[in-house]
C-alpha positions as CSV (number, residue, x, y, z in Angstrom):
1,M,31.6,-8.5,-9.0
2,K,33.4,-7.3,-6.5
3,F,32.3,-6.0,-3.3
4,P,34.1,-3.1,-0.7
5,G,35.8,-5.5,1.8
6,K,37.5,-8.1,2.4
7,R,38.0,-11.8,1.1
8,K,40.1,-14.8,1.3
9,S,43.5,-15.0,0.0
10,K,45.0,-17.6,-1.5
11,H,48.4,-17.5,0.3
12,Y,48.5,-16.3,4.0
13,F,51.4,-13.9,2.4
14,P,51.1,-13.1,-1.0
15,V,53.6,-15.3,-3.2
16,N,53.4,-12.5,-5.8
17,A,54.4,-9.6,-2.7
18,R,57.3,-7.5,-2.8
19,D,59.8,-7.4,-0.2
20,P,58.5,-6.3,2.3
21,L,61.0,-4.4,4.2
22,L,61.0,-2.5,1.0
23,Q,57.2,-1.4,0.6
24,A,56.7,0.7,3.7
25,T,53.1,2.5,2.3
26,P,50.5,3.3,4.9
27,Q,47.3,1.0,4.4
28,E,45.3,2.7,1.6
29,Q,42.1,4.7,2.7
30,E,39.3,3.9,0.3
31,E,37.2,7.4,0.2
32,G,33.4,7.0,0.2
33,S,32.6,3.6,0.2
34,W,30.9,3.7,3.8
35,V,27.4,4.5,5.2
36,V,26.3,6.8,7.6
37,G,23.1,7.1,9.7
38,I,21.1,8.5,12.6
39,D,19.6,6.3,15.1
40,Q,17.6,6.6,18.3
41,T,20.1,4.4,20.1
42,L,18.3,2.0,22.5
43,V,18.2,-1.8,24.0
44,D,15.9,-4.4,24.3
45,I,15.5,-5.9,27.5
46,E,14.2,-9.0,28.2
47,A,12.3,-10.8,31.5
48,K,10.7,-13.2,33.0
49,V,8.1,-11.6,35.9
50,D,5.6,-12.4,38.5
51,D,2.3,-10.2,38.5
52,D,3.0,-8.8,41.8
53,F,6.3,-7.3,39.8
54,L,4.2,-5.3,36.8
55,Q,1.3,-3.8,39.3
56,R,4.2,-2.8,41.7
57,Y,5.5,-0.9,38.4
58,G,2.0,0.5,37.3
59,L,2.0,-1.8,33.7
60,S,-1.1,-3.2,32.7
61,A,-0.6,-7.0,31.6
62,G,-0.3,-7.5,27.4
63,H,-0.2,-3.5,26.7
64,S,2.8,-1.5,26.0
65,L,3.6,1.8,27.9
66,V,5.8,4.7,28.1
67,I,7.8,5.1,31.3
68,D,9.6,7.7,33.0
69,D,12.8,7.9,33.6
70,A,12.8,7.1,37.4
71,T,10.5,4.3,36.9
72,A,12.5,2.7,34.1
73,E,15.8,3.0,36.3
74,A,14.2,1.5,39.5
75,L,12.9,-1.5,37.1
76,Y,15.9,-2.3,35.6
77,N,17.6,-2.0,38.9
78,E,15.6,-4.9,40.2
79,L,16.2,-6.8,37.5
80,M,19.6,-7.0,37.3
81,R,19.3,-7.3,41.2
82,D,17.2,-10.2,41.3
83,A,19.0,-11.8,37.8
84,L,15.7,-12.2,36.1
85,I,17.2,-10.7,32.4
86,S,17.3,-13.2,30.1
87,H,18.4,-11.5,26.9
88,Q,19.9,-7.3,26.4
89,F,20.3,-6.7,22.7
90,A,20.9,-3.7,21.0
91,G,17.9,-2.1,18.6
92,G,16.6,0.7,16.4
93,T,16.7,0.5,13.4
94,I,19.5,2.2,11.9
95,G,21.7,0.6,14.0
96,N,20.1,-2.7,13.1
97,T,20.9,-1.6,9.1
98,L,23.8,-0.4,9.8
99,H,25.6,-3.2,11.7
100,N,24.3,-5.6,9.1
101,Y,25.7,-3.6,6.2
102,S,28.9,-3.8,8.3
103,V,28.6,-7.5,8.5
104,L,27.7,-8.2,5.1
105,A,30.3,-5.8,3.4
106,D,32.8,-6.2,6.5
107,D,33.3,-2.1,5.6
108,R,33.0,0.8,8.2
109,S,29.6,2.5,8.8
110,V,29.0,5.9,11.2
111,L,26.6,5.9,13.1
112,L,25.1,9.0,14.8
113,G,23.5,9.4,18.0
114,V,23.8,9.5,21.6
115,M,25.5,6.9,24.1
116,C,25.9,7.1,27.9
117,N,29.3,8.9,29.3
118,N,29.5,6.5,32.0
119,I,29.2,2.5,31.0
120,Q,28.8,0.2,33.4
121,I,30.4,-3.4,32.3
122,G,26.8,-6.0,32.1
123,G,24.7,-2.6,31.9
124,Y,22.3,-1.8,28.9
125,A,24.9,0.7,27.2
126,Y,27.6,-2.3,27.4
127,R,25.2,-4.3,25.6
128,Y,24.4,-2.3,23.0
129,L,27.9,-2.0,22.1
130,C,29.0,-5.4,23.0
131,N,26.4,-6.1,20.0
132,T,27.8,-4.0,17.5
133,S,30.2,-5.0,15.0
134,S,33.4,-4.1,15.3
135,R,33.0,-2.5,11.7
136,M,30.5,0.6,13.0
137,D,32.4,3.5,13.9
138,L,30.8,5.0,17.2
139,N,33.5,7.6,18.2
140,F,31.3,10.0,16.7
141,L,28.2,9.7,19.1
142,Q,27.6,12.4,21.3
143,G,28.0,11.3,25.3
144,V,24.8,11.8,27.6
145,D,24.3,12.3,31.4
146,G,21.6,9.5,31.9
147,A,19.8,6.7,29.9
148,I,20.0,5.7,26.4
149,G,16.4,4.6,25.1
150,R,15.4,0.9,26.9
151,C,12.5,-1.1,26.2
152,F,11.7,-3.9,28.0
153,T,9.8,-7.3,27.2
154,L,8.5,-8.6,30.5
155,I,7.4,-12.4,30.3
156,G,4.4,-13.0,32.7
157,E,3.6,-16.1,34.5
158,Q,1.2,-17.1,31.5
159,G,4.0,-15.9,29.0
160,E,1.8,-13.2,28.1
161,R,3.9,-9.9,27.2
162,T,4.6,-6.7,28.4
163,F,6.1,-3.8,26.7
164,A,7.5,-0.6,29.0
165,I,9.0,1.6,26.9
166,S,11.6,4.2,28.2
167,P,13.1,6.9,25.9
168,G,15.5,7.8,28.0
169,L,17.9,10.4,26.2
170,M,17.8,8.7,23.3
171,N,16.5,11.7,21.2
172,Q,18.9,14.5,22.7
173,L,21.7,14.6,19.5
174,Q,22.3,18.5,19.3
175,A,22.9,19.7,15.6
176,D,26.3,20.4,16.5
177,S,26.9,16.7,17.0
178,I,26.4,16.1,13.0
179,P,29.7,16.1,11.5
180,E,29.9,17.0,7.7
181,E,33.2,16.0,6.8
182,V,31.3,12.4,7.4
183,I,28.2,12.9,5.7
184,A,30.7,14.5,2.5
185,G,32.6,11.1,2.1
186,A,29.3,9.1,2.4
187,S,28.0,6.9,0.2
188,A,24.1,7.3,1.5
189,L,23.1,9.0,5.1
190,V,20.3,6.4,6.6
191,L,17.5,8.0,8.7
192,T,13.9,6.7,9.7
193,S,11.0,8.6,10.5
194,Y,10.9,8.0,13.8
195,L,13.7,10.6,13.5
196,V,11.6,13.3,13.0
197,R,8.2,13.0,15.2
198,C,9.8,13.7,18.4
199,Q,8.2,15.1,21.7
200,P,8.4,19.0,21.2
201,G,11.5,20.5,22.5
202,E,13.4,17.6,21.8
203,P,17.0,18.3,19.5
204,M,16.6,15.0,17.5
205,P,14.8,16.8,13.9
206,A,16.4,19.8,14.0
207,A,20.0,17.8,14.1
208,T,18.3,15.3,11.3
209,L,17.6,18.5,9.0
210,R,21.0,19.3,9.7
211,A,22.2,16.1,8.3
212,I,19.9,15.9,5.4
213,E,21.7,19.5,4.5
214,Y,25.1,18.4,4.6
215,A,23.6,15.3,2.3
216,K,22.4,17.7,-0.5
217,K,25.0,20.1,-0.4
218,H,27.3,17.0,-1.4
219,D,24.9,15.1,-3.4
220,V,24.9,12.5,-1.2
221,P,21.5,10.2,-1.1
222,V,19.4,10.2,1.6
223,V,17.5,7.1,2.6
224,L,14.1,7.0,4.8
225,T,12.8,3.8,6.1
226,L,9.0,4.7,7.2
227,G,9.7,2.9,10.5
228,T,5.8,2.0,11.4
229,K,2.8,2.7,9.2
230,Y,1.4,4.6,12.5
231,V,3.8,7.6,12.4
232,I,3.0,7.9,9.1
233,Q,-0.7,7.0,9.2
234,D,-1.1,10.5,11.2
235,D,0.4,12.8,8.7
236,P,0.5,10.8,5.5
237,Q,0.7,14.3,3.2
238,F,3.9,15.6,5.4
239,W,5.6,12.7,4.6
240,R,5.0,12.9,1.2
241,D,6.1,16.4,1.2
242,F,8.9,15.2,3.1
243,L,10.3,12.7,0.9
244,R,9.7,14.6,-2.2
245,D,12.1,17.6,-0.9
246,H,14.4,15.5,0.7
247,V,14.8,12.1,0.1
248,S,16.3,9.9,-2.8
249,I,15.6,6.2,-1.3
250,V,12.9,5.0,0.4
251,A,12.5,1.6,2.2
252,M,8.8,0.2,3.5
253,N,6.9,-2.4,3.9
254,E,3.4,-2.9,2.3
255,E,1.6,-1.5,5.3
256,E,3.2,1.5,5.8
257,A,2.9,2.0,1.4
258,L,-0.5,1.5,2.3
259,A,-0.8,4.2,4.9
260,L,1.7,6.5,2.6
261,T,0.3,6.2,-1.2
262,G,-3.4,5.0,0.1
263,E,-2.9,2.3,-2.7
264,Q,-3.3,-1.3,-0.8
265,D,-1.2,-3.4,-3.9
266,P,2.1,-2.6,-3.5
267,L,3.9,-2.7,-7.0
268,L,1.1,0.9,-7.5
269,A,2.2,2.2,-3.6
270,S,6.1,2.1,-5.4
271,N,5.0,3.0,-8.6
272,I,3.4,6.3,-6.7
273,A,5.9,6.5,-4.5
274,L,8.3,7.4,-7.7
275,D,6.5,10.4,-7.8
276,W,8.6,11.4,-5.1
277,V,11.9,9.9,-4.8
278,D,14.6,8.1,-7.2
279,L,14.5,4.5,-5.8
280,V,11.7,2.0,-3.4
281,L,12.3,-1.4,-1.6
282,C,8.8,-2.2,-0.6
283,T,8.9,-5.7,1.8
284,A,5.4,-7.8,1.6
285,G,5.3,-10.3,3.8
286,P,4.5,-13.9,2.1
287,T,4.2,-11.6,-1.5
288,G,8.2,-11.4,-1.7
289,L,10.1,-8.0,-2.7
290,Y,9.8,-5.2,-5.2
291,M,11.7,-2.1,-6.2
292,A,11.0,0.2,-8.0
293,G,13.5,3.1,-9.7
294,F,14.4,5.2,-13.1
295,T,17.4,4.1,-16.0
296,E,17.6,6.1,-19.1
297,D,15.2,4.6,-21.4
298,E,18.4,4.6,-24.1
299,F,19.8,2.4,-22.0
300,K,17.5,0.1,-21.0
301,R,18.0,-4.3,-20.9
302,K,15.3,-6.5,-21.3
303,T,14.6,-9.2,-18.6
304,N,15.3,-12.8,-19.8
305,H,13.5,-13.9,-16.7
306,P,9.7,-14.6,-17.0
307,L,7.5,-11.3,-17.9
308,L,5.3,-11.0,-14.6
309,P,1.6,-10.2,-14.4
310,G,0.3,-7.4,-12.1
311,A,-1.3,-4.5,-11.5
312,I,1.3,-3.0,-14.3
313,A,1.6,-5.2,-17.1
314,E,4.9,-7.7,-17.5
315,F,6.0,-4.8,-14.9
316,N,10.1,-6.8,-14.6
317,Q,10.8,-6.4,-18.6
318,Y,13.8,-3.8,-17.9
319,E,14.7,-5.2,-14.6
320,F,18.1,-5.7,-16.0
321,S,18.6,-2.2,-16.2
322,R,21.0,-0.5,-13.4
323,A,19.2,2.6,-11.5
324,M,19.7,6.0,-11.8
325,R,18.9,9.3,-9.7
326,H,15.8,10.9,-12.2
327,Q,17.6,13.7,-11.8
328,D,20.6,12.0,-13.7
329,C,18.3,10.5,-16.7
330,Q,17.7,12.9,-20.1
331,Q,14.7,10.4,-20.6
332,P,13.6,8.5,-17.4
333,L,12.3,5.4,-18.0
334,R,10.4,3.4,-14.7
335,I,11.6,0.1,-14.2
336,F,10.5,-2.8,-11.5
337,S,11.3,-6.0,-10.2
338,H,9.6,-8.6,-8.0
339,I,11.0,-12.0,-6.4
340,A,9.3,-14.4,-4.2
341,P,10.3,-15.1,-0.9
342,Y,14.1,-17.0,-1.2
343,M,13.4,-21.0,-0.9
344,G,9.5,-19.8,-0.1
345,G,10.4,-18.4,3.5
346,P,12.0,-19.7,6.4
347,E,10.4,-24.0,7.4
348,K,10.1,-21.9,10.4
349,I,9.8,-17.8,11.0
350,M,12.3,-16.8,14.7
351,N,12.3,-13.3,14.0
352,T,10.1,-10.4,11.6
353,N,11.6,-7.8,13.6
354,G,14.4,-6.6,11.1
355,A,14.1,-8.5,7.9
356,G,12.9,-5.5,6.4
357,D,16.1,-3.8,7.6
358,G,18.3,-6.4,6.2
359,A,17.2,-6.1,2.7
360,L,18.0,-1.6,3.2
361,A,21.3,-3.2,4.5
362,A,22.0,-5.2,0.8
363,L,20.8,-2.4,-0.7
364,L,23.1,-0.1,1.3
365,H,25.7,-2.6,0.2
366,D,25.2,-2.3,-3.7
367,I,25.4,1.3,-4.1
368,T,28.5,1.5,-2.1
369,A,30.2,-1.2,-4.3
370,N,28.9,1.3,-7.0
371,N,31.0,4.0,-5.4
372,F,34.0,2.1,-4.4
373,H,34.4,0.4,-8.0
374,R,34.1,4.2,-9.3
375,Q,37.8,4.8,-7.2
376,K,39.0,2.1,-8.1
377,V,38.4,1.7,-12.1
378,P,37.2,5.3,-12.8
379,N,37.6,4.4,-16.6
380,S,35.0,1.5,-16.4
381,S,31.5,1.4,-18.8
382,K,29.7,0.6,-15.5
383,H,30.8,4.5,-14.8
384,A,29.6,5.7,-18.5
385,R,26.7,7.5,-16.5
386,G,25.9,8.3,-13.2
387,Y,23.9,4.7,-12.0
388,L,23.0,4.9,-8.2
389,T,23.4,1.3,-8.4
390,Y,26.2,-1.6,-9.2
391,S,24.0,-4.0,-9.9
392,S,20.6,-4.5,-12.2
393,L,17.8,-4.1,-9.9
394,A,16.6,-7.7,-10.5
395,Q,19.9,-8.5,-8.9
396,V,19.6,-5.5,-6.1
397,C,16.5,-7.8,-5.2
398,K,17.8,-11.3,-5.3
399,Y,20.5,-10.1,-2.3
400,A,17.8,-8.0,-0.7
401,N,16.0,-10.8,-0.5
402,R,18.2,-13.5,0.7
403,V,19.8,-11.1,3.8
404,S,15.8,-11.1,5.6
405,Y,15.7,-14.4,4.3
406,Q,18.7,-14.7,6.7
407,V,17.1,-12.7,9.8
408,L,14.1,-14.3,9.3
409,N,15.7,-17.2,10.4
410,Q,17.4,-16.3,13.7
411,H,16.1,-14.9,16.6
412,S,17.9,-11.3,16.7
413,P,17.5,-8.7,14.0
414,R,20.7,-8.6,13.8
415,L,23.3,-11.0,11.7
416,M,25.8,-11.9,13.5
417,R,27.7,-13.0,10.8
418,G,27.5,-12.8,6.4
419,L,25.6,-15.4,4.6
420,P,26.7,-18.9,4.1
421,E,27.3,-18.3,0.1
422,R,29.7,-15.4,-0.5
423,E,27.8,-12.6,-2.0
424,D,29.9,-12.7,-4.6
425,S,28.3,-15.6,-6.1
426,L,24.4,-14.3,-5.6
427,E,25.4,-11.4,-7.0
428,E,26.7,-12.6,-9.8
429,S,25.4,-8.8,-12.5
430,Y,24.4,-9.0,-15.3
431,W,26.6,-6.7,-16.6
432,D,29.6,-9.0,-16.1
433,R,28.6,-11.7,-17.9
């Protein structure tokens, strides 16, 4: 299958190309082959400090504390002055997801959020830009006179980690800064639960709802990653209603699924979530990865993999079907798939932060590939019905699982390069056999 983005050419200058002097057409611009997301722009800052440092800033060793802007600025300046900082990495769940998407697809993604008007070389905002794929479009960020979010990880003399979090102005995204034309042409709008639950008076929730309004207007699927169980368990009914009213695709882990549905089994929790959304991605740690969705009953396709036992008997029997939105089905059929961790998981897990974001990036890549192919070959039989994904549910699971493995196997939640194998080899679609 062909995904959007560059691929290796056999010849540097193609031998069958027309005379370049007679070929002056501008580079073709693909429409609808990008994703757009909103994020709280923040930087993860790691430093080694002594106990006196923690006491000076009123921090309790081993705990997490939100600090005000003045304290954060003084703390950061001292860390910089004394060269105590070991790492400064771009963070944020949507930023990580879009970065990984752009690395995998070698294609455009658009980030909406805030960024410092004044950026100092070597500073945290500078490091955010340095750690972000050049394929991520940052031209629509809203400038602010102040700091973006900073999460300090302070490693004490005994190796104990203390966390100091400074939100800065990361929630000051205004609704007027949401560009309708960017959302209208996108394959998906990607959000996180953190955007909705902010402090009273902050404009981020209104900006998020404005983006959702544009997505609905232009029939763009809205994707929500649940972020953390602590946000969901405070008011699960609010999130059920939010999913039902605004969201097409939900991404979560098993803890967030439990908080949302009250069901501990990831398969049953995914099935319950289909009452509110069209497609579910649920990562379950060492258990692997589950997906649940809908397809047209008349065109379902049986798997040739072994049928799996579970709370839903032989739940994966139609996993070779492609996902559709519920509204596009005449007779919707629920379909499920599961995959165990790739190669049993890494020999040593280097980082658990971002594995779910990596899996979501793979799903977004497949969704965007579907739109890309529809534009290039509109009369293809693959687009005879309103499919949401290019590949079958089983193939999307396979791809998402592989990307999760890659993130677990490295220190950073952001991929530095694509997968060792080409995506095409991973994504040999059942429909292309």
